[in-house]
C-alpha positions as CSV (number, residue, x, y, z in Angstrom):
1,M,-10.5,29.3,5.9
2,T,-6.9,28.7,6.8
3,Q,-5.9,25.1,7.4
4,T,-4.2,24.1,10.6
5,F,-0.9,22.2,10.6
6,E,-2.8,19.1,11.6
7,Q,-5.2,19.4,8.7
8,R,-2.3,19.9,6.2
9,L,-0.7,16.7,7.5
10,V,-4.0,14.8,7.2
11,K,-4.4,16.1,3.7
12,R,-0.9,14.9,2.7
13,S,-1.7,11.5,4.2
14,A,-5.0,11.4,2.2
15,A,-3.2,12.2,-1.0
16,T,-0.6,9.4,-0.5
17,L,-3.4,6.9,0.3
18,L,-5.3,8.0,-2.8
19,L,-2.2,7.7,-5.0
20,R,-1.4,4.3,-3.7
21,G,-5.0,3.2,-4.1
22,I,-5.1,4.4,-7.7
23,L,-1.8,2.6,-8.5
24,A,-3.0,-0.6,-6.9
25,V,-6.3,-0.6,-9.0
26,L,-4.4,0.2,-12.2
27,F,-1.9,-2.5,-11.4
28,G,-4.7,-5.1,-10.9
29,A,-6.3,-4.0,-14.2
30,L,-3.1,-4.3,-16.1
31,M,-2.4,-7.7,-14.7
32,L,-5.8,-8.9,-16.1
33,L,-5.6,-7.0,-19.5
34,W,-2.0,-7.4,-20.4
35,P,-2.1,-9.1,-23.8
36,A,1.0,-11.3,-23.4
37,G,0.3,-12.5,-19.9
38,T,3.9,-13.9,-19.8
39,L,6.0,-14.3,-16.7
40,L,8.4,-11.6,-17.9
41,A,5.4,-9.1,-18.2
42,I,4.3,-9.9,-14.7
43,V,7.8,-9.4,-13.3
44,F,8.1,-6.0,-14.9
45,L,4.6,-4.9,-14.0
46,F,5.2,-5.9,-10.4
47,G,8.7,-4.2,-10.3
48,F,7.3,-1.0,-11.7
49,Y,4.4,-1.0,-9.2
50,A,6.6,-1.8,-6.2
51,L,9.0,1.0,-7.1
52,I,6.3,3.6,-7.5
53,D,4.5,2.5,-4.3
54,G,7.7,2.5,-2.4
55,A,8.7,6.0,-3.7
56,A,5.3,7.3,-2.6
57,N,5.8,6.0,0.9
58,I,9.3,7.4,1.2
59,A,8.1,10.8,-0.1
60,H,5.3,10.7,2.4
61,Y,7.7,10.0,5.2
62,V,10.0,12.9,4.2
63,S,7.1,15.3,3.8
64,R,5.7,14.6,7.3
65,Q,8.5,16.0,9.4
66,P,8.4,16.2,12.4
67,R,5.5,13.8,12.8
68,R,6.4,10.7,10.9
69,S,6.7,7.0,11.5
70,G,9.8,4.9,10.8
71,W,7.4,2.1,9.8
72,T,6.3,4.2,6.8
73,L,10.0,4.6,5.7
74,A,10.5,0.9,6.2
75,S,7.5,0.1,4.1
76,G,8.8,2.3,1.3
77,I,12.3,0.8,1.4
78,V,11.0,-2.7,1.3
79,S,8.8,-1.9,-1.8
80,V,11.7,-0.2,-3.6
81,L,14.1,-3.1,-2.9
82,A,11.4,-5.6,-4.1
83,G,11.0,-3.5,-7.3
84,I,14.8,-3.4,-7.9
85,L,15.1,-7.1,-7.4
86,A,12.3,-7.8,-9.9
87,F,14.1,-5.7,-12.6
88,A,17.5,-7.1,-11.7
89,W,16.3,-10.7,-12.0
90,P,13.7,-10.7,-14.9
91,G,14.4,-14.3,-15.7
92,M,13.1,-15.6,-12.3
93,T,10.7,-18.6,-12.4
94,A,7.0,-18.4,-11.5
95,L,7.8,-20.0,-8.1
96,W,10.5,-17.4,-7.2
97,L,8.2,-14.5,-8.4
98,A,5.4,-15.8,-6.2
99,L,7.7,-16.0,-3.2
100,L,9.0,-12.5,-3.9
101,I,5.5,-11.1,-4.2
102,G,4.4,-13.0,-1.1
103,A,7.4,-11.8,1.0
104,W,6.9,-8.3,-0.2
105,A,3.2,-8.3,0.6
106,L,3.7,-9.9,4.1
107,V,6.4,-7.3,5.1
108,L,4.4,-4.4,3.6
109,G,1.2,-5.5,5.4
110,L,2.9,-5.9,8.8
111,T,4.5,-2.4,8.5
112,Q,1.0,-1.0,7.7
113,I,-0.4,-2.8,10.8
114,A,2.5,-1.5,12.9
115,V,1.8,2.1,11.7
116,S,-1.9,1.7,12.6
117,L,-1.2,0.3,16.1
118,K,1.4,3.0,16.8
119,A,-1.1,5.7,15.8
120,R,-3.8,4.1,18.1
121,R,-1.4,4.1,21.1
122,T,-0.8,7.9,20.6
123,G,-4.5,8.6,20.6
124,N,-4.7,9.1,16.9
125,G,-8.3,9.2,15.6
126,F,-7.3,7.9,12.2
127,W,-5.4,4.9,13.3
128,W,-7.8,2.6,11.4
129,V,-6.9,3.9,7.9
130,Q,-3.9,1.6,7.5
131,L,-5.3,-1.3,9.4
132,G,-7.7,-2.7,6.8
133,P,-5.2,-2.6,3.9
134,G,-2.4,-3.9,6.2
135,I,-4.4,-7.0,7.2
136,V,-5.5,-7.7,3.6
137,T,-1.9,-7.3,2.4
138,A,-0.4,-9.5,5.1
139,L,-2.9,-12.3,4.6
140,F,-2.3,-12.2,0.9
141,G,1.4,-12.5,1.4
142,L,1.0,-15.4,3.8
143,Y,-1.3,-17.2,1.4
144,V,1.1,-16.8,-1.6
145,I,4.1,-17.9,0.5
146,A,2.1,-21.0,1.7
147,F,0.9,-21.9,-1.8
148,P,3.4,-20.5,-4.3
149,G,2.9,-23.1,-7.0
150,A,-0.3,-21.7,-8.5
151,G,1.3,-21.2,-11.9
152,I,1.3,-18.0,-14.1
153,L,-2.5,-17.8,-14.6
154,G,-3.2,-18.5,-10.9
155,L,-0.6,-15.9,-9.8
156,L,-2.1,-13.4,-12.2
157,G,-5.6,-13.9,-10.8
158,L,-4.4,-13.8,-7.2
159,V,-2.3,-10.6,-7.6
160,A,-5.1,-8.9,-9.6
161,A,-7.7,-9.7,-7.0
162,F,-5.5,-8.5,-4.2
163,S,-4.6,-5.3,-6.0
164,F,-8.3,-4.4,-6.5
165,V,-9.2,-5.1,-2.9
166,A,-6.2,-3.3,-1.4
167,G,-6.7,-0.4,-3.9
168,I,-10.3,0.1,-3.0
169,L,-9.5,0.0,0.8
170,L,-6.8,2.6,0.3
171,L,-9.1,4.8,-1.8
172,A,-11.8,4.6,0.8
173,A,-9.4,5.5,3.6
174,G,-8.0,8.4,1.5
175,F,-11.5,9.8,0.8
176,Q,-12.4,9.6,4.5
177,L,-9.4,11.6,5.4
178,L,-10.2,14.2,2.7
179,R,-13.7,14.5,4.2
180,A,-12.2,15.1,7.6
181,T,-10.0,18.0,6.3
182,S,-13.2,19.7,4.8
183,G,-14.7,19.7,8.3
184,R,-17.4,17.1,7.6
185,R,-18.4,14.6,10.2
186,L,-16.3,11.5,10.0
187,W,-17.7,8.3,11.5
188,G,-18.9,10.2,14.6
189,M,-15.9,12.6,14.9
190,R,-16.5,16.3,14.4
191,E,-12.9,17.6,14.5
192,P,-10.0,16.0,12.5
193,P,-7.7,14.5,15.1
194,R,-4.0,13.9,14.7
195,Y,-2.9,11.5,12.1
196,A,0.6,10.0,12.0
197,G,1.4,7.7,9.3
């Protein structure tokens, strides 16, 4: 069966969500299993994750022409800039690292929420896929900014827990979109509606 243009867009969106979900879960696991557990290791792990996540969002934006959201591009740029800053300033203190991660998460979460609300206004049936991860990410960012002095171990635990939760939400959303492209019933919807992310 030939896929429609809409179904191909949904499939691309699902692939991006799955990739970001896998990266988030792997990042959380590495944060817990990294043998050194040093501040420098956390900085580089975060920098690498932010760069890859940002690149995935930018690639998703480019591939979705003409139906794409500027919020997706903004999210990718913010992540890439955060990753570059982490690599450019590896000697930052735990406090500054916490503030960087908190600010990154807050902006990233708000852009995900903006993408979701924009999709809902356009009658998009999949507007909810970015909402859950966006809310979790924004709340995590707010918490870290409000309480940045948790220390290295506290920061490790917080970031790992956030990564696991956000990753699972992204994976769940990605699999739901894949089910929609296969023509299966999706939470009461029989036809895959438009998805703009």
